[in-house]
Residue, then its C-alpha position, 0 to 999 in steps of 0.5 A: m464549496t469543495s465537494l467531499i469525495p466519499l471512498n471505501l477502502v479494500v486492502e490486504d492488511d493493516l499496513s496497506e490501510a495505513v499507507l492508503r489513508v496517509i496517501l489520501h490525507q497527503s493528497r490534500r483532496p477532500y476524501v472521506v473514508g467510509e468503510c475499510y474491507s480487509r479479511g486478510g490477504y489477497t484471496y479475499i480481494q480476488n474473490t470479492i472484486r466483482g462485487f466491489n466493482n458493482a458496488a462502485k456504481g453507488v460509492p467509489f472504492l480504492v482497492l490495493t493488493d500486492l503484485d507479489r510474484r505474479e507476472c505484472a499488474p495489468t495481467l493481475i487486474r484482467e484475471w481478477l476482473p474480466v468484466p468492464k471496470h467501473p470508473n469509480l473502482l480504483f484498482r491499484v497494485a503495489v509492486t511488489e508489495v506495499e512494503a516497497w512503498v514504505l521503503a520508497h521514502r528511502e532517507a526517512f526509512a533508513k533514519f528510522i531503523g538506523v542504517e545507511e540510505h544507500l542500502i535501499p535501491g533507488n527503484v524499490d519496485s525492482i526488489a523481488d521480495a520487498k517484505q523479506f528485504l525490509v526484514n533483512l534490512a531491519r536485522k542490520s539495525p543497531r536499535r534493539e527495539i527495531v530488531r525486536d519488533i520487525v525481525p522474527p526471533p531466532g528459530s521462529t518459522k514466522q516471516q516477521g516480528s510480533d509488532y511488525n505492522p504496528r512499528l511500520i504503521s507508526f513510521v508511515e503515519k509520523s515520518w513517511k512522505m508520499k511526495i518523496a516516496k513516489g520518486a522511488s516507486p513507479s507503482l506508487n507514483r501511478t497511485v498518487e497521480l490517480v488519487k490526485k486526479f480522481a473525480p467520481t462518476w455518478a449515475a443520473p437520477 
């Protein structure tokens, strides 16, 4: 009988949670997600990561944050967690943002918004601002509902449309395939490989 793998999630937003849940499901491993901790943005994760690292002694945690404009993922991890990382803490960094991972299934995303696939780079981790890139790509869409939901209205100071997350989450849950997407994103590929191989470490009774 296959042993279930309990796992709590720590994310910046709803889109990151959806991507992680799909990765876990498509890994075909017996993960059982318990709690998902999300208070909006990276500051919450930065301020609480030591607590999650300590809590990982009892139950594994999968933490995902965006690199954004920081130097590199290893540096971010060392700065946020300057103590030994528990083996049950899976601390992953999306380069540069989780939107890059969404874009990484290039064929499916291009079809989703109705643009040519070649408009999405072969290595999406090279995109300096993945969220802005995605919004600008959606501006080219011939589909009014895509533009309405993802792109902020003219004159707005917002960075995204009012249904940005729901529209992208729907795409991730219905069309996104991690096996294909990981080929266009080294940071996603590292996360996928970790999820496929992870085995919890339990303290002796």
